[in-house]
All heavy atoms as an XYZ file, in Angstrom:
691
protein
N       0.889     11.732     11.564
C      -0.059     10.784     11.034
C       0.232      9.418     11.643
O       1.353      8.933     11.603
C       0.077     10.735      9.508
C      -0.829      9.713      8.880
S      -0.815      9.754      7.076
C       0.776      9.041      6.707
N      -0.794      8.790     12.195
C      -0.625      7.467     12.777
C      -0.778      6.411     11.690
O      -1.600      6.542     10.788
C      -1.680      7.224     13.844
C      -1.414      7.894     15.138
C      -2.430      7.444     16.150
C      -1.852      7.508     17.528
N      -2.791      7.013     18.525
N       0.030      5.382     11.792
C      -0.126      4.250     10.897
C      -0.337      3.014     11.734
O       0.218      2.887     12.830
C       1.116      4.046      9.999
O       2.246      3.853     10.832
C       1.323      5.216      9.076
N      -1.147      2.145     11.239
C      -1.389      0.895     11.931
C      -0.161      0.006     11.816
O       0.568      0.071     10.824
C      -2.602      0.189     11.319
C      -3.912      0.965     11.403
C      -4.989      0.256     10.590
C      -4.352      1.101     12.841
N       0.080     -0.856     12.803
C       1.241     -1.749     12.718
C       1.227     -2.593     11.447
O       2.266     -2.818     10.838
C       1.112     -2.620     13.964
C       0.292     -1.823     14.914
C      -0.629     -0.986     14.063
N       0.041     -3.035     11.023
C      -0.023     -3.853      9.814
C       0.363     -3.034      8.581
O       0.978     -3.556      7.661
C      -1.417     -4.442      9.638
O      -2.380     -3.411      9.545
N       0.028     -1.749      8.578
C       0.398     -0.878      7.463
C       1.906     -0.705      7.414
O       2.519     -0.781      6.346
C      -0.278      0.497      7.591
O      -1.690      0.299      7.692
C       0.032      1.379      6.415
N       2.508     -0.491      8.576
C       3.965     -0.344      8.629
C       4.654     -1.617      8.162
O       5.638     -1.567      7.426
C       4.407     -0.017     10.050
O       3.848      1.197     10.455
N       4.134     -2.757      8.589
C       4.722     -4.034      8.181
C       4.592     -4.230      6.679
O       5.529     -4.684      6.017
C       4.052     -5.184      8.927
N       3.433     -3.858      6.140
C       3.220     -3.986      4.707
C       4.186     -3.101      3.930
O       4.782     -3.527      2.939
C       1.778     -3.637      4.344
C       1.417     -3.706      2.864
C       1.613     -5.120      2.325
C      -0.013     -3.266      2.656
N       4.356     -1.864      4.389
C       5.295     -0.960      3.718
C       6.722     -1.501      3.766
O       7.467     -1.402      2.796
C       5.230      0.428      4.341
C       3.944      1.205      4.065
C       3.919      2.489      4.873
C       3.805      1.501      2.589
N       7.095     -2.076      4.899
C       8.429     -2.661      5.024
C       8.597     -3.822      4.055
O       9.611     -3.924      3.361
C       8.675     -3.117      6.463
C      10.001     -3.813      6.726
C      11.159     -2.873      6.412
C      10.076     -4.288      8.153
N       7.591     -4.683      3.983
C       7.668     -5.817      3.068
C       7.749     -5.362      1.618
O       8.513     -5.912      0.825
C       6.459     -6.739      3.257
C       6.469     -7.594      4.517
C       5.146     -8.333      4.658
C       7.620     -8.575      4.490
N       6.955     -4.341      1.271
C       6.998     -3.836     -0.098
C       8.357     -3.248     -0.441
O       8.873     -3.452     -1.531
C       5.897     -2.793     -0.313
C       4.488     -3.336     -0.423
C       3.481     -2.199     -0.444
C       4.333     -4.210     -1.640
N       8.939     -2.512      0.505
C      10.245     -1.921      0.223
C      11.310     -3.000      0.081
O      12.185     -2.914     -0.767
C      10.636     -0.911      1.299
O      10.838     -1.554      2.527
N      11.216     -4.049      0.900
C      12.167     -5.152      0.777
C      11.974     -5.894     -0.533
O      12.934     -6.277     -1.189
C      12.023     -6.116      1.956
C      12.475     -5.593      3.312
C      12.122     -6.585      4.407
C      13.954     -5.300      3.311
N      10.721     -6.071     -0.930
C      10.444     -6.756     -2.189
C      10.983     -5.961     -3.361
O      11.571     -6.523     -4.281
C       8.942     -6.986     -2.339
N      10.801     -4.648     -3.322
C      11.305     -3.816     -4.410
C      12.822     -3.831     -4.469
O      13.403     -3.828     -5.532
C      10.801     -2.378     -4.255
S       9.064     -2.229     -4.643
N      13.454     -3.870     -3.306
C      14.906     -3.927     -3.267
C      15.402     -5.214     -3.912
O      16.361     -5.216     -4.672
C      15.405     -3.848     -1.811
O      14.924     -2.641     -1.245
C      16.911     -3.884     -1.742
N      14.716     -6.315     -3.640
C      15.161     -7.588     -4.196
C      14.853     -7.694     -5.684
O      15.431     -8.514     -6.375
C      14.516     -8.753     -3.447
O      13.120     -8.761     -3.658
N      13.923     -6.868     -6.186
C      13.557     -6.913     -7.599
C      14.461     -6.066     -8.470
O      14.369     -6.137     -9.683
C      12.121     -6.432     -7.788
S      10.896     -7.577     -7.161
N      15.293     -5.233     -7.862
C      16.110     -4.343     -8.663
C      17.082     -5.144     -9.518
O      17.612     -6.156     -9.113
C      16.877     -3.366     -7.774
C      15.965     -2.354     -7.136
C      16.716     -1.388     -6.249
O      17.883     -1.600     -5.950
N      16.042     -0.351     -5.808
N      17.259     -4.641    -10.707
C      18.130     -5.314    -11.659
C      19.569     -5.279    -11.180
O      20.054     -4.273    -10.693
C      18.030     -4.621    -13.025
O      18.931     -5.200    -13.922
N      20.230     -6.403    -11.326
C      21.626     -6.481    -10.923
C      22.551     -6.126    -12.079
O      23.752     -6.127    -11.932
C      21.967     -7.897    -10.425
O      21.705     -8.825    -11.486
C      21.148     -8.245     -9.202
N      21.966     -5.850    -13.236
C      22.778     -5.521    -14.388
C      23.295     -6.755    -15.098
O      24.034     -6.669    -16.059
N      22.904     -7.928    -14.636
C      23.362     -9.186    -15.215
C      22.337     -9.693    -16.217
O      21.827    -10.797    -16.102
C      23.622    -10.204    -14.103
C      24.431    -11.396    -14.586
O      25.004    -11.329    -15.686
O      24.477    -12.402    -13.848
N      22.013     -8.862    -17.211
C      20.997     -9.233    -18.182
C      21.508    -10.261    -19.177
O      20.713    -10.963    -19.788
C      20.493     -7.992    -18.941
O      21.607     -7.342    -19.548
C      19.775     -7.030    -18.010
N      22.808    -10.363    -19.315
C      23.349    -11.331    -20.268
C      23.056    -12.760    -19.822
O      22.755    -13.622    -20.647
C      24.851    -11.132    -20.473
O      25.529    -11.307    -19.243
N      23.115    -13.021    -18.494
C      22.826    -14.373    -18.031
C      21.347    -14.692    -18.196
O      20.989    -15.827    -18.498
C      23.256    -14.560    -16.575
O      22.472    -13.755    -15.723
N      20.477    -13.677    -18.005
C      19.048    -13.902    -18.215
C      18.794    -14.175    -19.691
O      18.030    -15.073    -20.043
C      18.212    -12.698    -17.720
C      16.747    -12.862    -18.097
C      18.350    -12.533    -16.221
N      19.440    -13.416    -20.554
C      19.276    -13.627    -21.988
C      19.739    -15.033    -22.382
O      19.077    -15.705    -23.178
C      20.052    -12.577    -22.771
N      20.832    -15.471    -21.809
C      21.319    -16.818    -22.104
C      20.353    -17.865    -21.552
O      20.099    -18.888    -22.198
C      22.709    -17.012    -21.505
N      19.797    -17.589    -20.374
C      18.864    -18.539    -19.768
C      17.561    -18.638    -20.556
O      16.886    -19.665    -20.522
C      18.569    -18.154    -18.317
C      19.772    -18.393    -17.405
O      20.650    -19.209    -17.769
O      19.825    -17.765    -16.333
N      17.187    -17.567    -21.253
C      15.985    -17.624    -22.084
C      16.100    -18.692    -23.164
O      15.103    -19.276    -23.581
C      15.729    -16.260    -22.736
C      15.162    -15.173    -21.834
C      15.230    -13.828    -22.531
C      13.749    -15.495    -21.415
N      17.321    -18.941    -23.601
C      17.576    -19.923    -24.658
C      18.011    -21.276    -24.108
O      18.511    -22.113    -24.854
C      18.637    -19.390    -25.618
C      18.195    -18.124    -26.305
O      17.030    -17.984    -26.663
N      19.100    -17.179    -26.470
N      17.814    -21.477    -22.812
C      18.234    -22.727    -22.179
C      17.464    -23.912    -22.756
O      16.295    -23.799    -23.122
C      17.996    -22.652    -20.672
O      18.274    -23.894    -20.067
N      18.147    -25.036    -22.822
C      17.481    -26.268    -23.271
C      16.587    -26.841    -22.174
O      15.728    -27.661    -22.455
C      18.528    -27.327    -23.687
O      19.400    -27.566    -22.587
C      19.317    -26.867    -24.892
N      16.794    -26.379    -20.937
C      15.943    -26.810    -19.828
C      14.702    -25.908    -19.795
O      14.824    -24.703    -19.571
C      16.713    -26.707    -18.514
C      15.931    -27.210    -17.334
O      14.730    -26.975    -17.232
N      16.613    -27.898    -16.438
N      13.536    -26.471    -20.030
C      12.320    -25.653    -20.087
C      12.042    -24.870    -18.793
O      11.581    -23.730    -18.856
C      11.201    -26.661    -20.350
C      11.871    -27.880    -20.862
C      13.253    -27.872    -20.311
N      12.339    -25.454    -17.646
C      12.084    -24.764    -16.381
C      12.957    -23.518    -16.263
O      12.500    -22.462    -15.804
C      12.331    -25.705    -15.207
N      14.213    -23.627    -16.679
C      15.127    -22.483    -16.638
C      14.646    -21.403    -17.603
O      14.607    -20.213    -17.269
C      16.577    -22.922    -16.967
C      17.488    -21.716    -17.152
C      17.105    -23.850    -15.884
N      14.256    -21.809    -18.803
C      13.801    -20.845    -19.810
C      12.534    -20.114    -19.357
O      12.424    -18.896    -19.508
C      13.559    -21.552    -21.140
N      11.602    -20.849    -18.755
C      10.357    -20.232    -18.285
C      10.641    -19.258    -17.152
O      10.102    -18.145    -17.118
C       9.349    -21.320    -17.843
C       8.194    -20.725    -17.058
C       8.837    -22.085    -19.052
N      11.500    -19.658    -16.218
C      11.815    -18.766    -15.099
C      12.591    -17.540    -15.569
O      12.377    -16.436    -15.069
C      12.595    -19.504    -14.012
C      12.731    -18.729    -12.727
C      11.386    -18.396    -12.092
O      10.425    -19.132    -12.219
N      11.322    -17.271    -11.413
N      13.468    -17.713    -16.543
C      14.204    -16.577    -17.098
C      13.248    -15.603    -17.772
O      13.399    -14.381    -17.659
C      15.261    -17.056    -18.087
N      12.231    -16.146    -18.441
C      11.227    -15.283    -19.065
C      10.471    -14.505    -17.990
O      10.217    -13.319    -18.148
C      10.251    -16.114    -19.892
C       9.211    -15.277    -20.606
C       8.286    -16.123    -21.468
O       8.398    -17.347    -21.526
N       7.371    -15.470    -22.153
N      10.143    -15.155    -16.889
C       9.447    -14.486    -15.782
C      10.322    -13.375    -15.197
O       9.836    -12.283    -14.906
C       9.088    -15.520    -14.705
C       8.399    -14.953    -13.515
C       6.975    -14.547    -13.825
N       6.352    -14.056    -12.611
C       5.564    -13.015    -12.551
N       5.239    -12.364    -13.635
N       5.058    -12.614    -11.412
N      11.619    -13.657    -15.039
C      12.549    -12.645    -14.534
C      12.580    -11.448    -15.479
O      12.503    -10.296    -15.044
C      13.966    -13.238    -14.345
C      15.005    -12.151    -14.120
C      13.976    -14.235    -13.195
N      12.657    -11.713    -16.755
C      12.701    -10.637    -17.743
C      11.422     -9.799    -17.710
O      11.469     -8.566    -17.763
C      12.916    -11.224    -19.141
C      13.189    -10.191    -20.205
C      13.449    -10.834    -21.553
O      12.695    -11.721    -21.964
N      14.510    -10.400    -22.217
N      10.276    -10.452    -17.603
C       8.995     -9.736    -17.522
C       8.942     -8.857    -16.274
O       8.514     -7.705    -16.332
C       7.832    -10.722    -17.510
C       7.607    -11.421    -18.838
C       6.623    -12.585    -18.736
O       6.118    -12.866    -17.629
O       6.366    -13.213    -19.770
N       9.364     -9.407    -15.139
C       9.347     -8.646    -13.891
C      10.302     -7.465    -13.936
O       9.993     -6.389    -13.423
C       9.660     -9.551    -12.705
C       8.528    -10.495    -12.297
C       9.021    -11.509    -11.274
C       7.345     -9.714    -11.760
N      11.464     -7.648    -14.546
C      12.404     -6.530    -14.683
C      11.773     -5.400    -15.492
O      11.904     -4.219    -15.139
C      13.708     -6.995    -15.337
C      14.583     -7.802    -14.414
C      15.845     -8.342    -15.088
O      15.882     -8.442    -16.338
O      16.779     -8.677    -14.352
N      11.067     -5.754    -16.548
C      10.386     -4.753    -17.352
C       9.294     -4.045    -16.565
O       9.143     -2.819    -16.648
N       8.546     -4.807    -15.779
C       7.486     -4.216    -14.965
C       8.057     -3.281    -13.903
O       7.495     -2.210    -13.632
C       6.649     -5.307    -14.303
C       5.784     -6.076    -15.283
C       5.080     -7.250    -14.625
O       5.130     -7.439    -13.420
N       4.415     -8.057    -15.440
N       9.176     -3.681    -13.309
C       9.819     -2.839    -12.293
C      10.277     -1.535    -12.921
O      10.044     -0.448    -12.373
C      10.991     -3.580    -11.613
C      11.856     -2.631    -10.806
C      10.474     -4.707    -10.730
N      10.911     -1.606    -14.076
C      11.369     -0.387    -14.759
C      10.194      0.520    -15.112
O      10.265      1.737    -14.949
C      12.163     -0.745    -16.020
C      13.537     -1.279    -15.741
C      14.268     -1.622    -17.007
C      15.623     -2.227    -16.680
N      16.359     -2.628    -17.884
N       9.114     -0.083    -15.578
C       7.927      0.697    -15.931
C       7.345      1.367    -14.685
O       6.996      2.546    -14.717
C       6.890     -0.210    -16.581
C       5.651      0.518    -17.050
C       4.652     -0.423    -17.711
O       4.780     -1.645    -17.660
N       3.642      0.152    -18.339
N       7.266      0.631    -13.588
C       6.716      1.199    -12.361
C       7.616      2.305    -11.816
O       7.129      3.309    -11.310
C       6.511      0.112    -11.304
C       5.742      0.577    -10.099
C       4.330      1.028    -10.433
O       3.673      0.459    -11.285
N       3.871      2.057     -9.775
N       8.931      2.124    -11.923
C       9.855      3.176    -11.483
C       9.637      4.455    -12.286
O       9.681      5.559    -11.738
C      11.304      2.695    -11.606
C      11.683      1.677    -10.546
C      13.057      1.055    -10.778
O      13.592      1.145    -11.905
O      13.581      0.459     -9.822
N       9.387      4.307    -13.589
C       9.129      5.477    -14.431
C       7.833      6.176    -14.013
O       7.770      7.407    -13.956
C       9.063      5.064    -15.905
N       6.817      5.387    -13.699
C       5.543      5.959    -13.236
C       5.754      6.715    -11.931
O       5.248      7.828    -11.750
C       4.477      4.851    -13.070
C       3.257      5.360    -12.321
C       4.077      4.278    -14.425
N       6.505      6.113    -11.028
C       6.767      6.745     -9.727
C       7.500      8.060     -9.910
O       7.166      9.066     -9.281
C       7.539      5.785     -8.804
C       6.620      4.642     -8.363
C       8.122      6.513     -7.596
C       7.330      3.490     -7.686
N       8.507      8.094    -10.764
C       9.247      9.330    -11.007
C       8.342     10.405    -11.599
O       8.429     11.579    -11.225
C      10.460      9.071    -11.910
C      11.575      8.310    -11.230
C      12.061      8.973     -9.952
O      12.294     10.195     -9.947
O      12.199      8.259     -8.937
N       7.463     10.017    -12.502
C       6.528     10.974    -13.088
C       5.585     11.517    -12.015
O       5.298     12.722    -11.979
C       5.735     10.323    -14.217
N       5.116     10.644    -11.141
C       4.218     11.072    -10.068
C       4.944     11.982     -9.068
O       4.363     12.930     -8.555
C       3.615      9.866     -9.346
C       2.614      9.098    -10.183
C       1.394      9.918    -10.590
O       0.899     10.708     -9.773
O       0.951      9.774    -11.737
N       6.220     11.695     -8.814
C       6.999     12.570     -7.935
C       7.111     13.968     -8.535
O       7.011     14.964     -7.823
C       8.402     11.995     -7.692
C       8.446     10.847     -6.724
C       9.878     10.365     -6.552
C      10.007      9.203     -5.608
N      11.396      8.738     -5.495
N       7.312     14.028     -9.840
C       7.406     15.325    -10.523
C       6.085     16.074    -10.436
O       6.059     17.286    -10.191
C       7.796     15.128    -11.987
O       9.093     14.581    -12.081
N       4.974     15.361    -10.629
C       3.660     16.003    -10.528
C       3.414     16.503     -9.105
O       2.881     17.604     -8.917
C       2.551     15.029    -10.935
C       2.464     14.803    -12.429
C       1.124     14.232    -12.854
C       1.031     12.763    -12.689
N      -0.216     12.182    -13.231
N       3.813     15.710     -8.128
C       3.630     16.109     -6.736
C       4.434     17.365     -6.427
O       3.934     18.292     -5.774
C       4.036     14.971     -5.791
C       3.949     15.246     -4.297
C       2.536     15.626     -3.886
C       4.443     14.038     -3.512
N       5.649     17.431     -6.900
C       6.483     18.618     -6.666
C       5.863     19.845     -7.321
O       5.838     20.925     -6.741
C       7.905     18.391     -7.185
C       8.832     19.548     -6.924
C       8.964     19.925     -5.452
O       8.879     19.038     -4.582
O       9.129     21.128     -5.172
N       5.331     19.679     -8.519
C       4.668     20.804     -9.194
C       3.454     21.270     -8.403
O       3.213     22.477     -8.262
C       4.264     20.406    -10.613
N       2.697     20.322     -7.868
C       1.529     20.679     -7.056
C       1.945     21.395     -5.776
O       1.285     22.353     -5.350
C       0.720     19.431     -6.708
C      -0.024     18.838     -7.889
S      -0.886     17.321     -7.453
C      -2.277     17.997     -6.556
N       3.035     20.971     -5.180
C       3.533     21.637     -3.973
C       3.928     23.080     -4.285
O       3.680     23.984     -3.492
C       4.712     20.872     -3.390
C       4.306     19.615     -2.660
C       5.488     18.919     -2.043
N       5.052     17.782     -1.241
C       5.724     16.660     -1.123
N       6.882     16.513     -1.727
N       5.245     15.681     -0.366
N       4.559     23.276     -5.426
C       4.942     24.627     -5.827
C       3.708     25.485     -6.087
O       3.671     26.662     -5.706
C       5.841     24.575     -7.059
C       7.222     24.017     -6.755
C       8.076     23.836     -8.006
O       7.632     24.101     -9.115
N       9.305     23.386     -7.824
N       2.691     24.903     -6.716
C       1.442     25.640     -6.934
C       0.796     25.999     -5.600
O       0.289     27.112     -5.435
C       0.465     24.800     -7.757
C       0.798     24.722     -9.216
C      -0.232     23.893     -9.977
O      -0.805     22.942     -9.458
N      -0.462     24.265    -11.234
N       0.808     25.069     -4.673
C       0.235     25.320     -3.353
C       0.964     26.456     -2.654
O       0.339     27.361     -2.086
C       0.280     24.052     -2.502
C      -0.166     24.179     -1.044
C      -1.605     24.663     -0.949
C       0.024     22.855     -0.320
N       2.279     26.420     -2.705
C       3.070     27.486     -2.076
C       2.756     28.832     -2.712
O       2.588     29.837     -2.024
C       4.565     27.174     -2.164
C       5.433     28.122     -1.383
C       5.103     28.179      0.106
O       4.742     27.143      0.694
O       5.187     29.285      0.677
N       2.664     28.861     -4.034
C       2.315     30.097     -4.728
C       0.918     30.579     -4.353
O       0.696     31.781     -4.146
N      -0.027     29.662     -4.237
C      -1.387     30.033     -3.856
C      -1.435     30.587     -2.438
O      -2.160     31.547     -2.161
C      -2.316     28.827     -3.988
N      -0.643     30.005     -1.539
C      -0.580     30.515     -0.161
C      -0.009     31.924     -0.135
O      -0.509     32.800      0.588
C       0.270     29.590      0.717
C      -0.408     28.292      1.083
C       0.518     27.448      1.944
C      -0.111     26.149      2.366
N       0.818     25.336      3.190
N       1.038     32.148     -0.925
C       1.638     33.483     -0.978
C       0.657     34.493     -1.565
O       0.557     35.627     -1.089
C       2.938     33.440     -1.785
C       4.053     32.709     -1.081
C       5.290     32.546     -1.948
O       5.334     32.985     -3.092
N       6.319     31.912     -1.390
N      -0.076     34.086     -2.573
C      -1.083     34.960     -3.164
C      -2.172     35.270     -2.145
O      -2.624     36.424     -2.038
C      -1.689     34.314     -4.428
O      -0.645     34.076     -5.370
C      -2.753     35.201     -5.056
N      -2.592     34.272     -1.396
C      -3.597     34.481     -0.360
C      -3.113     35.499      0.665
O      -3.862     36.410      1.045
C      -3.941     33.158      0.326
C      -4.902     33.230      1.518
C      -6.242     33.821      1.114
C      -5.059     31.864      2.158
N      -1.887     35.367      1.096
C      -1.334     36.333      2.051
C      -1.309     37.730      1.459
O      -1.632     38.714      2.125
C       0.075     35.913      2.490
C       0.095     34.745      3.450
C      -0.691     35.021      4.719
O      -0.522     36.091      5.334
O      -1.505     34.142      5.087
N      -0.938     37.838      0.195
C      -0.910     39.139     -0.474
C      -2.302     39.753     -0.562
O      -2.480     40.953     -0.310
N      -3.284     38.954     -0.898
C      -4.655     39.446     -0.996
C      -5.150     39.885      0.378
O      -5.783     40.944      0.514
C      -5.580     38.369     -1.602
C      -7.048     38.756     -1.480
C      -5.217     38.111     -3.053
N      -4.860     39.101      1.410
C      -5.280     39.464      2.770
C      -4.627     40.779      3.209
O      -5.293     41.638      3.798
C      -4.935     38.330      3.744
C      -5.862     37.139      3.606
C      -5.443     35.882      4.339
C      -4.971     35.991      5.724
N      -4.686     34.702      6.373
N      -3.355     40.943      2.903
C      -2.657     42.179      3.257
C      -3.234     43.372      2.493
O      -3.356     44.479      3.027
C      -1.159     42.060      2.993
C      -0.483     41.125      3.983
O      -0.976     40.915      5.088
N       0.644     40.557      3.573
N      -3.591     43.146      1.242
C      -4.179     44.201      0.429
C      -5.554     44.608      0.983
O      -5.886     45.789      1.041
C      -4.321     43.714     -1.004
C      -4.718     44.767     -2.012
C      -4.732     44.200     -3.423
O      -3.692     43.674     -3.857
O      -5.800     44.284     -4.051
N      -6.320     43.631      1.422
C      -7.643     43.917      1.994
C      -7.492     44.706      3.288
O      -8.256     45.646      3.548
C      -8.441     42.605      2.220
C      -9.662     42.841      3.083
C      -8.810     41.975      0.898
N      -6.510     44.326      4.108
C      -6.266     45.039      5.360
C      -5.883     46.496      5.097
O      -6.269     47.390      5.834
C      -5.145     44.379      6.161
C      -5.538     43.105      6.861
C      -4.345     42.578      7.624
C      -4.592     41.194      8.172
N      -3.390     40.646      8.845
N      -5.112     46.728      4.061
C      -4.598     48.067      3.759
C      -5.667     48.963      3.132
O      -5.548     50.173      3.156
C      -3.390     47.974      2.838
N      -6.687     48.360      2.560
C      -7.744     49.127      1.898
C      -8.836     49.462      2.922
O      -9.375     48.554      3.552
C      -8.361     48.306      0.750
O      -7.324     47.833     -0.093
C      -9.330     49.151     -0.049
N      -9.139     50.763      3.076
C     -10.178     51.152      4.069
C     -11.573     50.750      3.636
O     -11.970     50.519      2.625
C     -10.055     52.650      4.187
C      -9.089     53.108      3.162
C      -8.496     51.903      2.505
């Protein structure tokens, strides 16, 4: 399958963006920043917290879709095997 250079660049940027969005496990500092007396820090900490939640939600969706895709692949393989069996049965029947 051919991909356009712009598509490849977009995929690279998305993968880099997702890598930078991954949680570092330092949620305690974000929680502390939410209560900051500096409004800019508190607002940005809230944005970080929202994005972390969105990333986790999207990761869950992706995993669910991967599972559905694998199930569909298994169904496809089974259907192909059934098709071969039916074709062989037709050949064997005069």
